[in-house]
C-alpha positions as CSV (number, residue, x, y, z in Angstrom):
1,X,0.0,0.0,0.0
2,X,1.1,3.5,-0.8
3,X,-0.1,6.9,0.3
4,X,0.1,9.9,-1.9
5,X,-0.7,13.5,-1.1
6,X,-1.2,16.1,-3.8
7,X,-2.6,19.5,-4.5
8,X,-4.9,20.4,-7.4
9,X,-3.4,20.4,-10.9
10,X,-6.1,22.6,-12.3
11,X,-8.9,24.5,-10.6
12,X,-12.4,25.5,-11.7
13,X,-13.5,25.3,-15.3
14,X,-11.4,22.5,-16.7
15,X,-13.6,19.6,-15.5
16,X,-17.2,18.6,-15.9
17,X,-18.5,20.5,-12.9
18,X,-17.8,24.2,-12.2
19,X,-17.1,23.3,-8.5
20,X,-14.5,20.7,-9.2
21,X,-10.7,20.4,-8.9
22,X,-8.5,18.1,-11.0
23,X,-5.8,16.0,-9.3
24,X,-3.1,13.9,-10.9
25,X,-3.5,10.2,-10.2
26,X,-0.5,8.0,-9.5
27,X,0.7,6.0,-12.5
28,X,0.9,2.8,-10.6
29,X,-2.6,3.0,-9.0
30,X,-4.5,-0.3,-9.2
31,X,-7.1,-0.1,-6.4
32,X,-8.1,2.8,-4.0
33,X,-8.3,1.8,-0.4
34,X,-9.2,5.2,1.1
35,X,-9.2,8.8,0.0
36,X,-9.9,12.2,1.7
37,X,-9.6,15.9,1.0
38,X,-8.0,18.0,3.7
39,X,-9.2,21.6,3.6
40,X,-8.1,24.9,5.0
41,X,-11.2,27.0,5.5
42,X,-11.1,30.7,5.6
43,X,-11.2,30.5,9.4
44,X,-7.9,28.6,9.3
45,X,-8.9,25.3,11.0
46,X,-8.2,22.2,8.9
47,X,-11.1,19.8,8.2
48,X,-11.4,16.5,6.5
49,X,-13.9,15.9,3.6
50,X,-14.8,12.3,2.8
51,X,-14.8,11.3,-0.9
52,X,-17.5,9.3,-2.5
53,X,-16.5,7.7,-5.8
54,X,-19.3,7.8,-8.4
55,X,-19.5,6.9,-12.1
56,X,-20.7,9.1,-14.9
57,X,-24.3,7.7,-14.8
58,X,-24.5,8.3,-11.1
59,X,-23.2,11.8,-11.6
60,X,-25.8,12.5,-14.2
61,X,-28.6,11.2,-11.9
62,X,-27.4,13.2,-9.0
63,X,-27.2,16.4,-11.0
64,X,-30.9,16.1,-12.0
65,X,-31.9,16.4,-8.3
66,X,-33.0,19.7,-6.8
67,X,-29.9,19.8,-4.6
68,X,-27.3,19.0,-7.3
69,X,-24.1,19.0,-5.3
70,X,-22.3,16.8,-2.7
71,X,-23.5,17.1,0.8
72,X,-21.6,19.2,3.3
73,X,-18.2,17.7,4.3
74,X,-18.3,15.2,1.4
75,X,-17.0,15.3,-2.2
76,X,-17.5,13.2,-5.3
77,X,-14.7,11.6,-7.2
78,X,-15.7,11.2,-10.9
79,X,-13.0,9.1,-12.6
80,X,-9.4,7.9,-12.8
81,X,-9.1,8.0,-16.6
82,X,-6.7,9.6,-19.0
83,X,-7.8,13.1,-19.9
84,X,-7.7,15.1,-23.1
85,X,-4.7,16.9,-21.5
86,X,-2.7,13.6,-21.7
87,X,-2.6,13.3,-17.9
88,X,-4.1,10.7,-15.6
89,X,-6.5,13.1,-13.8
90,X,-9.3,12.6,-11.4
91,X,-12.0,15.2,-10.9
92,X,-13.2,15.9,-7.3
93,X,-16.4,17.9,-7.0
94,X,-16.6,19.9,-3.7
95,X,-19.7,21.3,-2.2
96,X,-19.5,25.1,-3.0
97,X,-20.8,25.9,0.5
98,X,-17.7,24.3,2.0
99,X,-15.8,27.6,2.3
100,X,-12.2,26.6,1.5
101,X,-9.1,28.2,0.2
102,X,-6.7,25.2,0.1
103,X,-7.3,21.6,-0.7
104,X,-5.0,18.6,-0.3
105,X,-6.0,15.2,-1.7
106,X,-4.7,12.2,0.1
107,X,-5.2,8.7,-1.4
108,X,-4.1,5.4,0.0
109,X,-4.0,2.7,-2.7
110,X,-2.6,-0.6,-3.7
111,X,0.0,-0.1,-6.5
112,X,0.1,-2.1,-9.7
113,X,3.0,-4.6,-9.6
114,X,5.7,-4.4,-12.2
115,X,5.3,-6.8,-15.1
116,X,6.9,-10.2,-15.1
117,X,9.2,-10.4,-18.1
118,X,10.8,-13.7,-18.8
119,X,13.5,-12.6,-21.3
120,X,15.0,-9.4,-22.7
121,X,12.5,-7.9,-25.1
122,X,14.8,-5.4,-26.8
123,X,15.6,-7.7,-29.8
124,X,11.8,-7.7,-30.6
125,X,11.4,-3.9,-30.4
126,X,8.5,-4.3,-27.9
127,X,8.1,-3.3,-24.3
128,X,5.7,-3.9,-21.4
129,X,4.9,-0.8,-19.4
130,X,8.0,0.8,-21.0
131,X,10.2,-2.1,-19.7
132,X,12.2,-4.3,-21.9
133,X,14.7,-6.1,-19.6
134,X,14.1,-9.4,-17.7
135,X,12.3,-8.9,-14.4
136,X,11.3,-11.2,-11.6
137,X,7.9,-11.4,-9.9
138,X,7.9,-9.1,-7.0
139,X,4.8,-10.7,-5.5
140,X,4.8,-13.5,-2.9
141,X,5.8,-17.0,-4.2
142,X,2.4,-18.2,-3.0
143,X,0.8,-16.3,-5.9
144,X,3.1,-17.6,-8.6
145,X,0.9,-20.7,-9.4
146,X,-2.3,-18.5,-9.7
147,X,-0.4,-16.1,-12.0
148,X,0.8,-18.9,-14.2
149,X,-2.7,-20.5,-14.5
150,X,-4.2,-17.1,-15.4
151,X,-1.4,-16.4,-18.0
152,X,-2.0,-19.8,-19.6
153,X,-5.7,-19.2,-19.7
154,X,-5.3,-15.8,-21.3
155,X,-2.9,-17.2,-23.9
156,X,-5.2,-20.1,-24.8
157,X,-8.2,-17.7,-25.1
158,X,-6.2,-15.4,-27.4
159,X,-5.4,-18.4,-29.7
160,X,-8.9,-19.8,-29.9
161,X,-10.8,-16.5,-29.6
162,X,-13.0,-18.3,-27.0
163,X,-14.2,-16.8,-23.8
164,X,-12.0,-17.5,-20.8
165,X,-13.0,-20.7,-19.2
166,X,-11.5,-22.2,-16.1
167,X,-8.4,-24.2,-17.0
168,X,-7.6,-27.6,-15.4
169,X,-4.8,-27.6,-12.9
170,X,-1.4,-27.3,-14.6
171,X,0.4,-30.4,-13.7
């Protein structure tokens, strides 16, 4: 698990909502465990705003309500997708009545492991996540068998164009 703290990359006007801030996502983010916004209100006392992740359909539904904004002391996270700016940005919509001057986004997440590369890929002019040299698995040896079974299932499915089906135990 890794914790990252960041400040807004862009403020109002660049996102879907006029009350949103855009934050840069970690490149190795795989799964979010917890995320909060720390604010400095105009009175100077720091507060914590809980983040509620929502998808585009949920956002559209919530914006049709009479009170079309997050509740007080909560914020909405819209997405972790590459933006038109070429960055991995996430949009956080803050309640406009939360009178704040400074926002710090803190996310605790599980990072994506580095790829397992069995041999040097440079002679083939290919790379996996911009890596070409041989790498070992950085995960526990207890997971190696499951990774191998899944890799074989994916390879078989790509050859036959069939849907992934559970494979018999490799023996």
